[in-house]
C-alpha positions as CSV (number, residue, x, y, z in Angstrom):
1,M,120.8,10.6,71.0
2,T,121.3,8.9,74.4
3,L,122.2,10.1,77.8
4,S,125.8,9.4,78.9
5,R,126.2,6.9,81.7
6,V,127.5,9.7,83.9
7,A,124.4,11.9,83.3
8,Y,122.1,8.9,83.7
9,K,123.7,8.1,87.1
10,E,123.1,11.7,88.3
11,F,119.4,11.5,87.4
12,E,119.2,8.0,89.0
13,D,120.7,9.4,92.2
14,V,117.7,11.9,92.4
15,V,114.8,9.5,92.0
16,G,116.4,6.1,92.7
17,P,117.0,3.2,90.3
18,E,113.3,2.0,90.4
19,Y,112.0,5.3,89.0
20,I,114.2,5.9,86.0
21,S,114.5,3.9,82.8
22,D,115.8,4.1,79.3
23,D,114.7,0.5,78.5
24,L,113.0,0.3,75.0
25,S,110.1,-1.7,76.3
26,I,109.4,0.9,79.0
27,K,109.6,3.8,76.5
28,D,107.4,2.0,74.1
29,A,104.7,1.9,76.7
30,Y,104.7,5.7,76.6
31,R,104.2,5.7,72.8
32,S,107.5,7.4,72.0
33,Q,111.2,6.8,72.1
34,Y,112.2,9.3,74.7
35,L,115.8,9.5,76.0
36,T,114.7,8.4,79.5
37,V,111.6,8.2,81.6
38,I,111.8,9.6,85.1
39,L,109.1,9.5,87.8
40,P,109.8,12.0,90.6
41,K,107.9,11.8,93.9
42,N,107.9,15.5,95.1
43,T,108.8,19.1,94.3
44,E,112.4,18.7,95.4
45,E,113.0,15.8,93.0
46,V,111.3,17.7,90.2
47,Q,113.6,20.7,90.9
48,A,116.7,18.5,90.9
49,V,115.8,16.8,87.6
50,V,115.2,20.2,86.0
51,K,118.5,21.5,87.2
52,L,120.3,18.5,85.8
53,C,118.6,19.0,82.4
54,N,119.9,22.6,82.5
55,K,123.4,21.3,83.3
56,Y,123.4,18.8,80.4
57,K,121.3,21.0,78.1
58,V,118.8,18.2,77.7
59,T,115.1,18.9,76.8
60,L,112.5,17.9,79.3
61,H,108.8,17.4,79.0
62,A,106.4,16.7,81.9
63,Q,102.9,15.2,81.8
64,S,100.6,13.7,84.4
65,T,97.1,12.9,82.9
66,G,95.6,13.7,79.6
67,W,94.2,12.3,76.4
68,S,97.0,13.4,74.0
69,F,100.6,14.3,73.9
70,Y,102.5,16.5,71.5
71,P,106.2,15.9,72.0
72,P,108.9,18.3,70.8
73,E,110.7,17.3,67.7
74,Q,114.1,16.7,69.4
75,D,115.0,13.9,71.9
76,F,114.0,14.7,75.4
77,I,113.5,13.3,78.9
78,F,110.0,12.5,79.8
79,L,108.9,13.4,83.3
80,D,106.0,11.2,84.4
81,L,104.3,12.8,87.4
82,R,102.1,9.9,88.4
83,R,103.8,9.5,91.8
84,M,102.7,13.0,92.7
85,N,99.1,12.0,93.4
86,R,98.1,13.4,96.8
87,I,95.2,15.5,97.9
88,I,97.1,17.7,100.3
89,E,94.2,19.6,101.8
90,I,90.5,20.1,101.6
91,N,89.6,23.4,103.3
92,E,85.8,23.4,103.9
93,K,85.7,26.8,105.6
94,N,87.4,28.7,102.7
95,M,86.2,26.3,100.0
96,Y,89.4,25.2,98.3
97,A,91.4,22.0,97.7
98,V,95.1,21.6,97.3
99,V,96.3,18.8,95.0
100,E,99.4,17.4,93.3
101,P,99.3,17.1,89.4
102,Y,98.4,13.4,89.2
103,V,95.2,13.7,91.3
104,I,92.4,13.2,88.8
105,S,89.2,15.2,88.9
106,A,87.1,12.1,89.8
107,Q,89.2,11.5,92.8
108,L,89.0,15.1,94.1
109,Q,85.3,15.4,93.3
110,A,84.5,12.2,95.2
111,E,86.2,13.6,98.3
112,V,84.6,17.0,98.2
113,M,81.1,15.6,97.5
114,K,81.3,13.9,100.9
115,R,81.7,17.4,102.4
116,G,78.8,19.0,100.5
117,M,81.0,20.6,97.8
118,I,81.8,20.0,94.2
119,S,84.9,20.8,92.1
120,N,85.3,21.9,88.5
121,V,85.8,19.1,86.0
122,K,87.2,20.0,82.5
123,G,85.3,18.8,79.5
124,S,88.0,16.3,78.7
125,G,86.6,14.3,81.6
126,S,87.1,13.2,85.2
127,S,90.2,11.1,84.4
128,C,92.2,14.2,83.7
129,T,94.1,16.3,86.2
130,A,92.3,18.2,89.0
131,L,94.8,21.1,88.6
132,A,93.0,24.3,87.7
133,L,94.4,24.5,84.2
134,A,92.7,26.1,81.2
135,G,89.7,24.1,80.2
136,H,85.9,24.3,79.9
137,G,83.6,21.8,81.4
138,H,80.0,20.5,81.7
139,M,79.4,22.3,85.0
140,G,80.6,25.8,83.8
141,M,77.3,27.4,84.9
142,T,78.2,26.6,88.5
143,T,82.0,26.0,88.6
144,S,83.2,28.2,85.8
145,T,86.3,27.3,83.8
146,G,89.5,25.7,84.8
147,D,91.7,28.8,84.8
148,R,89.1,30.8,86.7
149,N,89.6,28.4,89.6
150,T,93.3,28.8,90.0
151,L,94.4,29.8,93.5
152,A,97.9,29.6,95.1
153,T,100.4,27.5,93.1
154,E,103.8,25.9,93.6
155,W,105.7,26.0,90.4
156,V,109.2,24.8,89.3
157,T,110.4,27.0,86.5
158,E,112.5,25.8,83.6
159,E,115.6,27.0,85.3
160,G,114.8,24.9,88.3
161,E,113.6,27.7,90.6
162,I,110.7,27.0,93.0
163,I,108.2,29.9,92.9
164,R,105.2,30.0,95.2
165,L,102.5,32.2,93.7
166,G,99.7,34.1,95.5
167,T,99.2,33.8,99.2
168,L,101.7,30.9,99.3
169,G,104.4,33.4,98.4
170,S,104.0,35.2,101.7
171,S,102.5,32.6,104.0
172,A,101.5,29.0,104.3
173,D,97.9,29.8,103.0
174,W,96.5,28.7,99.7
175,F,93.3,30.8,99.4
176,C,94.4,33.3,96.7
177,G,96.3,33.1,93.5
178,D,97.0,36.8,93.0
179,G,98.4,38.1,96.3
180,P,99.8,39.3,98.6
181,G,102.5,37.1,97.2
182,P,103.7,37.4,93.5
183,S,101.0,37.0,90.9
184,L,102.0,35.2,87.7
185,R,98.6,33.9,86.7
186,S,98.8,32.2,83.3
187,I,102.5,32.8,83.0
188,H,103.1,29.5,84.8
189,Q,101.5,27.8,81.8
190,T,104.3,28.9,79.6
191,G,106.6,26.2,80.9
192,G,107.9,24.5,84.0
193,V,106.1,22.1,86.2
194,I,103.2,22.8,88.6
195,T,103.8,20.6,91.6
196,K,101.0,21.8,93.9
197,Q,98.0,24.0,93.3
198,A,94.9,25.1,95.1
199,T,91.6,25.1,93.2
200,K,88.2,26.5,94.2
201,V,85.4,24.2,95.2
202,Y,81.7,25.0,95.2
203,H,78.5,24.3,97.1
204,W,76.9,20.9,96.1
205,P,73.2,20.3,96.9
206,G,73.4,16.7,95.7
207,P,74.2,13.4,97.5
208,A,77.5,12.6,99.2
209,R,77.8,9.8,96.7
210,F,75.6,8.4,93.9
211,P,74.1,5.0,94.8
212,L,74.7,3.1,91.6
213,E,74.1,-0.3,90.1
214,G,75.3,-1.6,86.7
215,A,78.4,-0.9,84.6
216,S,79.6,2.0,82.6
217,P,77.9,3.7,80.8
218,R,74.6,2.1,81.7
219,Y,74.3,3.0,85.4
220,T,71.1,2.9,87.4
221,L,70.6,4.9,90.5
222,T,69.1,2.7,93.2
223,E,67.7,5.9,94.7
224,K,67.2,9.1,92.8
225,P,68.7,12.1,94.7
226,P,66.0,14.4,96.0
227,Y,65.5,17.8,94.4
228,M,67.5,17.0,91.2
229,M,66.2,16.6,87.6
230,V,67.6,16.2,84.1
231,Q,65.9,17.2,80.9
232,Y,66.9,17.8,77.3
233,F,65.1,20.5,75.3
234,T,65.1,21.2,71.6
235,F,64.0,24.5,70.0
236,P,62.5,25.6,66.6
237,S,65.6,27.8,65.9
238,N,69.0,28.9,67.2
239,E,67.5,32.2,68.2
240,K,64.9,30.6,70.5
241,L,67.6,28.3,71.9
242,L,69.8,31.3,72.6
243,E,66.9,33.2,74.2
244,A,66.2,30.2,76.5
245,E,69.8,29.8,77.5
246,L,70.2,33.5,78.4
247,K,66.9,33.5,80.4
248,I,68.1,30.5,82.3
249,G,71.4,32.2,83.0
250,E,69.6,35.4,84.1
251,S,67.3,33.5,86.5
252,E,70.3,31.4,87.8
253,I,68.2,28.3,88.1
254,A,70.5,25.8,86.4
255,F,73.2,23.7,88.1
256,E,74.4,22.7,84.6
257,L,73.5,23.6,81.1
258,M,75.3,21.6,78.5
259,G,74.7,22.2,74.8
260,F,74.9,18.5,73.7
261,C,73.9,17.8,70.1
262,P,71.8,14.7,69.7
263,S,74.7,12.5,68.7
264,M,76.6,13.3,71.9
265,L,73.5,12.7,73.9
266,S,73.0,9.3,72.3
267,S,76.6,8.3,72.9
268,N,76.3,9.0,76.6
269,I,73.4,6.6,77.2
270,T,74.3,3.7,74.8
271,T,76.7,0.8,75.2
272,S,77.6,0.0,71.6
273,N,78.1,1.6,68.2
274,E,75.0,-0.2,66.9
275,E,72.8,1.0,69.7
276,D,74.3,4.5,69.4
277,F,73.4,4.9,65.8
278,A,69.9,3.5,66.3
279,T,69.3,5.8,69.2
280,L,70.6,8.8,67.2
281,E,68.3,8.0,64.4
282,R,65.3,8.0,66.8
283,F,66.5,11.2,68.4
284,T,66.9,12.9,65.0
285,K,63.3,12.2,64.2
286,E,62.0,13.6,67.5
287,V,64.0,16.8,67.9
288,Q,62.7,20.0,66.4
289,G,66.0,21.8,66.1
290,P,69.1,22.7,68.2
291,G,69.0,21.7,71.9
292,F,70.6,21.5,75.3
293,L,70.6,19.4,78.4
294,V,69.8,21.1,81.7
295,I,70.2,19.9,85.3
296,I,68.2,21.5,88.1
297,A,69.4,21.0,91.7
298,G,67.4,22.4,94.6
299,N,68.7,23.0,98.1
300,F,65.3,22.2,99.7
301,P,61.7,21.4,98.4
302,E,60.6,25.0,97.9
303,D,63.8,26.0,96.1
304,F,63.5,22.9,93.8
305,E,59.8,23.7,92.9
306,Y,60.6,27.3,92.2
307,K,63.4,26.5,89.8
308,Q,61.2,23.9,88.0
309,R,58.4,26.5,87.6
310,V,60.8,29.1,86.2
311,L,62.2,26.5,83.7
312,R,58.7,25.5,82.6
313,Q,57.9,29.2,82.0
314,I,61.0,29.8,80.0
315,M,60.3,26.7,77.8
316,K,56.8,28.0,77.2
317,E,58.1,31.4,76.1
318,T,60.7,30.0,73.8
319,G,59.0,26.9,72.4
320,G,61.3,24.4,74.1
321,K,60.2,20.8,73.6
322,S,61.4,18.1,76.0
323,L,63.0,15.0,74.5
324,K,60.8,12.2,75.9
325,A,63.6,9.6,76.0
326,V,65.5,11.6,78.6
327,E,62.4,11.7,80.8
328,D,62.8,7.9,81.3
329,P,64.0,7.5,84.9
330,A,66.8,5.1,83.8
331,V,68.1,7.5,81.1
332,E,67.8,10.5,83.5
333,A,69.8,8.6,86.1
334,T,72.6,7.8,83.7
335,L,72.8,11.4,82.5
336,L,72.7,12.8,86.0
337,F,75.7,10.8,87.0
338,Q,77.7,11.1,83.8
339,C,77.2,14.9,83.5
340,T,78.1,15.7,87.0
341,R,80.9,13.2,87.4
342,V,81.8,13.8,83.7
343,T,82.5,10.2,82.7
344,G,81.3,10.2,79.1
345,S,83.7,12.7,77.4
346,I,85.9,10.2,75.5
347,R,82.9,8.2,74.2
348,E,80.9,11.3,73.2
349,T,84.0,12.7,71.4
350,F,85.6,9.7,69.8
351,R,82.6,8.1,68.3
352,A,82.7,5.6,65.5
353,G,83.1,6.7,61.9
354,G,86.7,7.7,61.1
355,M,89.3,10.1,62.3
356,F,88.0,13.2,63.9
357,T,89.1,16.8,64.1
358,S,87.5,19.6,66.0
359,M,87.5,23.3,66.3
360,M,86.4,25.4,69.3
361,V,85.9,29.0,70.2
362,Q,85.5,30.8,73.4
363,G,84.6,34.4,74.4
364,Q,82.4,36.7,76.4
365,R,79.4,37.0,74.0
366,Y,77.7,33.6,73.8
367,D,75.1,34.9,71.4
368,L,77.8,35.5,68.8
369,H,79.1,31.9,69.4
370,V,75.7,30.5,68.4
371,R,75.6,32.5,65.3
372,W,79.1,31.5,64.3
373,L,78.4,27.9,65.0
374,E,75.3,27.6,62.8
375,K,77.3,28.9,59.8
376,A,80.1,26.4,60.5
377,A,77.5,23.7,60.6
378,E,76.0,24.8,57.3
379,A,79.4,24.5,55.7
380,K,79.9,21.1,57.2
381,R,76.6,19.9,56.0
382,D,77.7,20.8,52.5
383,L,80.7,18.5,52.9
384,I,78.4,15.8,54.1
385,K,76.3,16.1,50.9
386,K,79.4,15.8,48.8
387,G,80.5,12.7,50.7
388,L,83.7,14.2,51.9
389,V,83.0,13.8,55.6
390,V,81.1,11.3,57.7
391,A,77.4,12.0,57.9
392,D,76.0,12.8,61.4
393,D,73.6,15.3,62.9
394,G,76.1,18.1,62.6
395,Q,78.1,17.3,65.8
396,Q,78.1,20.9,66.9
397,F,77.6,21.9,70.5
398,G,78.2,24.7,72.9
399,W,77.3,25.9,76.3
400,A,77.0,29.1,78.4
401,E,79.1,29.4,81.5
402,E,79.0,31.6,84.6
403,M,75.2,32.0,84.2
404,G,75.6,33.1,80.6
405,H,78.5,35.5,80.9
406,L,81.0,33.3,79.2
407,G,80.5,30.9,76.3
408,H,82.3,27.9,74.7
409,T,81.4,26.2,71.4
410,E,82.8,23.3,69.5
411,I,82.1,21.4,66.3
412,F,83.5,17.9,65.4
413,C,84.1,16.5,61.9
414,R,84.9,12.9,61.0
415,Y,86.6,12.1,57.8
416,N,88.9,9.6,56.0
417,P,92.5,10.7,56.7
418,Y,93.8,8.5,53.8
419,D,91.5,10.2,51.3
420,A,93.4,13.2,49.9
421,K,90.1,14.9,48.8
422,S,88.5,14.4,52.2
423,A,91.6,15.7,54.1
424,K,91.9,18.7,51.9
425,A,88.2,19.6,52.2
426,V,88.3,19.4,56.0
427,Q,91.4,21.5,56.2
428,E,89.8,24.2,54.0
429,W,86.6,24.0,56.1
430,L,88.6,24.4,59.3
431,T,90.5,27.4,58.0
432,E,87.3,29.1,56.6
433,V,85.2,28.9,59.7
434,N,88.0,29.8,62.1
435,R,88.9,32.8,59.9
436,R,85.3,33.8,60.1
437,A,85.3,33.6,63.9
438,L,88.4,35.6,64.1
439,N,87.8,38.3,61.5
440,G,84.1,38.6,62.2
441,H,84.9,39.0,66.0
442,F,82.5,36.3,66.8
443,A,84.8,34.5,69.3
444,L,88.4,33.4,69.6
445,P,89.2,30.2,67.8
446,Y,91.7,27.7,69.3
447,K,93.7,26.6,66.3
448,N,94.1,25.9,62.6
449,L,95.2,29.4,61.5
450,P,98.8,30.5,61.0
451,I,100.2,32.3,64.0
452,E,101.0,35.4,61.9
453,E,97.3,35.7,61.1
454,F,95.9,34.8,64.5
455,A,98.2,36.7,66.8
456,P,97.5,40.3,65.8
457,H,94.0,39.9,67.0
458,V,95.2,38.9,70.5
459,C,97.9,41.5,71.2
460,N,100.6,39.5,69.3
461,Y,100.8,37.2,72.3
462,H,103.3,35.0,70.5
463,I,105.9,37.8,70.8
464,W,105.3,38.1,74.5
465,F,105.3,34.3,74.9
466,S,108.7,34.2,73.2
467,K,110.0,36.8,75.6
468,L,108.7,34.9,78.6
469,K,110.2,31.7,77.3
470,K,113.6,33.4,77.0
471,A,113.4,34.9,80.5
472,F,112.3,31.7,82.2
473,D,114.1,29.2,80.0
474,P,117.4,30.6,78.9
475,N,118.9,27.2,78.1
476,G,115.9,26.1,76.1
477,I,115.3,22.9,78.0
478,G,111.6,23.2,77.6
479,G,111.7,23.2,73.8
480,P,109.5,25.5,71.9
481,T,106.4,24.8,74.0
482,G,107.6,24.6,77.6
483,F,107.0,21.4,79.5
484,S,104.1,22.1,81.9
485,Y,101.7,19.8,80.1
486,A,100.2,18.4,83.3
487,G,96.7,17.7,82.2
488,S,94.3,17.7,79.3
489,D,95.0,21.2,78.2
490,S,98.1,23.4,77.9
491,A,98.0,26.9,76.6
492,A,101.7,26.8,76.0
493,T,101.6,23.6,74.0
494,H,98.6,24.8,72.0
495,T,100.4,28.1,71.2
496,A,103.4,26.4,69.8
497,I,101.5,23.9,67.7
498,Y,99.1,26.3,66.0
499,K,101.4,26.9,63.1
500,K,102.7,23.4,62.9
501,R,99.1,21.9,62.7
502,S,97.9,24.4,60.1
503,E,100.9,23.6,57.9
504,E,100.5,19.8,58.3
505,G,96.8,19.6,57.6
506,P,94.3,17.4,59.4
507,A,95.6,14.1,58.1
508,K,98.7,14.5,60.3
509,Q,97.0,15.8,63.4
């Protein structure tokens, strides 16, 4: 399928000849043979493109940043939002920032740090969009999750209507996402394009910038920020780890608590696969059990000392043992930078050893997460013994957010996608442990279960999603998933691919 020359000319008239192309070499650079690639510069151009897609009944998909992309199965126009890259406002008094979709988290965070504030960064890393979309991150203890930071939003629906949500719907203010203007929180992730959005920012007791030497990932701080420290603790059991995490949450002493497993920790501080594997082997011999990384940040000397004393007492009560390698000032400096600027996500996830798949759960009861995770890890260790997946230290991790009120856990699995036995075993493992999370009410799994099995546990949301799609996209130009894939995560996209992924199996993911 190709666009007619008449249709192409109408799209070209919107963005100009320099910002539209159906050239094969251009489309190949985007990793797919789209009908046409279009780069709008503002909300009005996005709206005009969407209306033309409705006119010609052409499917549209939008993306700014992100690791992956799951295109619809039919031909479509690709809307590349990279020209919409402005930080529109940083409001220090009311502590929010307004951004366009191609502003990345590193860019926004660098600017707000100069003003004594910090913004949420999703776990996918600082190269992903700064829009407050769904997504958990390293600093969840302090900055919560992506969707919890959503304030006023400017949204172009799939019909081409511009809707301004929250306070933006009744004034020029951005400080609230739920009123007094219309509140459609989360519904705007069913489709359309978010063209501007306000996100919360938080107090930052650290430096305006990190004074660094070296190259990624081996950075060295020329001067350690005062009143900040990083340590990694391991525990004799999951129960003790959980006790420590909840006590840290209750005492509110941690700026960040990240449940890295040793392999993720080693990948953050090494520069090659060989060094990574050697470091992991050393860590594995030293750790006594599951662990987490914690960052303490004080506002002044007495505050810092108090938080350190509380942390020491909690470790004494729970048997927490500090990993000596992290006490090295050079390692501590690397982790302090990487875990607040969130620069290690791709390396800590896409480590050497074969194709990876993952599963993740989220929910209010973090203690249940930990119990689910250990059973999932036991099942994975059985696959390792049988030689069906790549041997590692378990590759499970999780963290508490909002001072322990919210939890998120993940487990990775590396396997040979060309080995039918390996692929089948991984698919069965994913289904088994996700089904246990769902039926045992441990937490809400993200994927790998048929939608008919998953949806009844969450109010049959797929039915409501379909009704919303029909209401906001009567011409179906967003395809089955909508086209608001503006960052690293998209609830709408994930919804539509649950069933598709479970049917295909891990070898096709």
